[in-house]
C-alpha positions as CSV (number, residue, x, y, z in Angstrom):
1,M,142.1,65.3,119.7
2,F,140.0,67.5,122.1
3,F,138.1,64.5,123.5
4,D,140.9,63.5,125.8
5,H,140.7,66.6,128.0
6,G,137.0,67.4,127.6
7,Y,137.5,70.8,125.9
8,Y,135.3,69.9,122.9
9,M,132.4,68.5,124.9
10,G,132.5,71.3,127.4
11,G,132.5,73.9,124.6
12,M,129.5,72.4,122.9
13,H,127.6,72.0,126.2
14,A,128.1,75.7,127.0
15,F,127.0,76.6,123.5
16,W,123.7,74.7,123.8
17,W,123.1,76.3,127.2
18,L,123.7,79.7,125.7
19,F,121.4,78.9,122.7
20,W,118.5,77.9,124.9
21,L,119.0,80.9,127.2
22,V,118.9,83.3,124.3
23,L,115.9,81.5,122.8
24,V,113.9,81.8,126.1
25,V,114.9,85.4,126.6
26,A,113.7,86.2,123.0
27,F,110.3,84.5,123.6
28,V,109.9,86.4,126.9
29,Y,110.8,89.7,125.3
30,A,108.4,89.1,122.4
31,A,105.6,88.2,124.7
32,R,106.1,91.3,126.8
33,S,106.7,93.8,124.0
34,P,104.1,96.5,123.6
35,A,103.6,95.5,119.9
36,G,102.4,92.1,120.9
37,R,99.7,93.5,123.2
38,T,96.2,94.1,122.1
39,G,95.4,97.4,123.7
40,R,95.0,101.0,122.8
41,S,96.8,101.7,119.6
42,T,99.6,104.2,119.9
43,R,98.9,105.4,116.4
44,E,97.4,108.9,116.3
45,S,94.1,109.4,114.5
46,P,93.9,112.0,111.8
47,L,92.0,114.4,114.1
48,E,94.6,114.0,116.8
49,I,97.4,114.8,114.3
50,L,95.4,117.9,113.1
51,Q,94.9,119.0,116.7
52,R,98.6,118.6,117.5
53,R,99.7,120.5,114.4
54,F,97.3,123.3,115.3
55,A,98.6,123.4,118.8
56,K,102.2,123.7,117.5
57,G,101.1,126.7,115.4
58,E,101.6,124.9,112.0
59,L,98.1,125.7,110.9
60,S,96.1,128.8,110.9
61,P,92.7,128.7,112.6
62,E,91.0,128.9,109.2
63,A,93.0,125.9,107.9
64,Y,92.3,124.0,111.1
65,E,88.6,124.5,110.9
66,Q,88.5,123.6,107.2
67,A,90.5,120.4,107.7
68,K,88.4,119.5,110.7
69,A,85.2,119.9,108.8
70,L,86.6,117.7,106.1
71,L,87.6,115.0,108.6
72,E,84.2,115.1,110.3
73,R,82.4,114.9,107.0
74,D,84.5,112.0,105.8
75,A,84.0,110.2,109.2
76,G,80.2,110.6,108.9
77,K,80.4,109.3,105.3
78,V,82.3,106.2,106.4
79,K,79.8,105.5,109.2
80,S,76.9,105.8,106.9
81,D,78.6,103.5,104.3
82,E,79.2,100.9,107.1
83,S,75.6,101.1,108.2
84,S,74.3,100.7,104.7
85,L,76.6,97.7,104.1
86,G,75.2,96.1,107.3
87,S,71.6,96.6,106.2
88,D,72.2,95.0,102.8
89,K,72.9,91.6,104.3
90,T,70.1,89.1,104.1
């Protein structure tokens, strides 16, 4: 039916060109996206969040100091736990 005038084959040919073009563009986009890079994380640390909230005025100086002390205490505890795990290996 459409083979006589070439419409069918031309349509499929254009579809496949479009398919490969979209596929290549998707791969290039995925390779260049920031999520695919291994660099500095854009995620804020708990201390950075605390500092930002204090700067916005969401926290009183007392609440800021108390939360900061807790974060620093917990950070020290995690570091000591990691060092004790490393020393247990034989």
